[in-house]
C-alpha positions in Angstrom: 4.2 -17.0 -4.5 5.7 -13.8 -5.9 7.2 -11.0 -3.4 8.9 -8.3 -5.2 11.3 -5.4 -3.4 12.1 -2.0 -4.9 14.0 0.1 -2.9 14.8 4.3 -3.8 11.7 3.7 -6.2 11.3 7.9 -6.3 13.5 10.6 -6.1 13.9 12.5 -3.0 11.2 15.2 -4.5 8.8 12.7 -5.4 9.1 11.0 -2.0 8.8 14.1 -0.6 5.6 14.9 -1.8 3.9 12.0 -1.7 4.5 12.1 1.9 3.7 15.9 2.2 0.5 14.4 0.5 -0.3 11.8 2.9 0.2 13.8 5.6 -1.4 17.5 4.8 -2.9 17.0 1.6 -5.3 14.1 1.4 -8.8 13.7 2.9 -9.5 10.6 5.0 -12.1 8.6 5.5 -13.1 6.2 8.4 -12.0 2.7 6.7 -13.2 -0.3 5.2 -13.4 -3.8 5.9 -11.1 -5.9 3.5 -12.8 -8.7 3.2 -16.2 -8.1 4.6 -15.8 -10.6 7.7 -13.7 -7.9 9.7 -14.9 -4.7 11.0 -13.3 -1.3 9.5 -9.7 -0.3 10.8 -8.0 2.7 10.5 -8.9 5.7 7.7 -8.8 5.5 3.6 -8.4 8.1 0.8 -9.5 7.1 -2.9 -6.4 9.3 -5.2 -7.9 11.7 -7.8 -7.0 10.0 -11.2 -6.2 13.7 -11.8 -3.3 14.4 -9.1 0.0 14.2 -9.9 0.3 11.1 -6.8 -2.2 9.1 -8.9 -0.4 9.9 -12.4 3.4 9.2 -11.0 2.5 5.8 -9.3 0.8 4.7 -12.5 3.5 5.9 -15.2 6.1 4.4 -12.3 4.4 0.9 -11.2 2.7 -0.2 -15.3 6.2 -1.6 -16.4 6.6 -3.6 -12.9 2.9 -5.2 -13.2 2.1 -8.1 -15.4 1.6 -7.4 -19.1 -1.8 -6.2 -20.3 -3.3 -6.1 -16.4 -5.7 -3.3 -16.0 -4.7 -0.6 -12.8 -8.1 -1.3 -10.8 -7.2 0.6 -7.6 -5.1 3.5 -6.0 -5.5 5.1 -2.8 -3.9 5.8 0.6 -4.1 3.8 3.5 -3.1 4.8 7.2 -3.6 3.4 10.5 -3.1 5.2 14.2 -0.4 4.1 16.2 -0.9 0.9 18.0 -4.1 -0.3 16.0 -4.2 -3.8 14.9 -5.2 -4.6 11.1 -6.6 -7.6 10.2 -4.5 -10.3 7.7 -6.3 -10.5 4.5 -5.9 -10.7 0.6 -6.8 -8.5 -2.1 -7.7 -10.7 -4.4 -7.4 -14.0 -6.9 -5.4 -12.6 -9.4 -3.5 -10.0 -10.1 -1.2 -7.7 -7.9 -0.8 -5.5 -5.5 2.3 -2.4 -5.0 2.6 -0.9 -1.3 4.2 2.1 -1.3 5.8 3.5 2.2 6.5 7.1 2.2 7.8 8.4 5.5 11.3 9.7 6.5 12.8 7.3 8.3 12.4 4.0 10.3 14.1 2.4 12.8 13.2 -1.3 13.9 11.7 -0.6 17.8 9.1 1.8 15.3 6.8 -1.4 14.0 5.3 -1.0 10.5 6.1 -3.8 8.7 3.7 -5.9 5.8 3.5 -9.0 7.5 2.6 -12.1 4.5 1.6 -15.6 6.0 4.0 -17.5 3.6 3.8 -21.3 4.1 1.8 -21.4 7.4 4.6 -18.6 8.9 4.4 -15.3 9.3 7.3 -13.1 6.8 7.9 -9.6 6.9 8.7 -6.8 4.7 10.3 -3.4 7.2 8.9 -0.2 5.5 12.2 1.4 5.0 11.5 5.0 3.6 10.8 4.8 -0.2 10.5 1.6 -0.7 8.1 -0.5 -2.8 6.9 -4.1 -2.4 5.0 -5.9 -4.9 3.0 -9.1 -4.2 0.5 -11.0 -5.8 -3.0 -10.3 -4.8 -3.9 -14.0 -3.9 -0.8 -13.8 -0.6 -2.8 -13.0 3.3 -1.1 -10.0 4.6 -1.8 -7.4 6.9 -0.1 -4.0 7.8 1.4 -3.3 11.6 0.7 0.3 13.1 3.6 1.9 14.2 4.4 2.7 17.5 3.8 6.2 17.7 3.0 7.5 14.5 0.7 7.4 12.1 1.4 4.5 9.7 0.7 5.4 5.7 0.7 3.4 2.4 -0.1 4.1 -0.8 -1.7 1.2 -2.5 -2.1 0.4 -6.0 -4.3 -2.7 -7.2 -3.6 -4.0 -10.8 -6.2 -7.1 -11.4 -7.2 -8.6 -14.4 -11.0 -8.3 -15.1 -11.4 -4.4 -14.5 -11.1 -2.0 -16.7 -9.5 1.0 -15.2 -12.2 1.3 -12.2 -10.1 3.6 -9.8 -11.4 6.6 -9.3 
């Protein structure tokens, strides 16, 4: 199982641009069921291929993705304070990247991404400007912030797809 963390992933200006897009420009639709067996939760926004945010993350994550694995999908997840997302995996192969754009984080805020590893829950905290990557088959879930909306940019690379991201 492979989980990697990249801190200070974007420049300050790029981080501000992403957070501004998440908060003020993205148009969200009521969530989706991660594996088809759970009710939808959160809200999502598919990033258009011609957006600067899409192009930024495509360029910056490609060198970190498995060689010759195509970009499958890129979108923003948003969860309300106190929302309880479900555990799921993102597929049998490929890699998922999650970017945390918020400006600040303190331990009592919550908002970590939880992974089930060897029967235990391990969390990655949403440090501002952090990118985490993990094997798509690892069971995981978001946790919400205590007092504000939680945004992540999700970037998924998966074999068997030919650049189908919207």
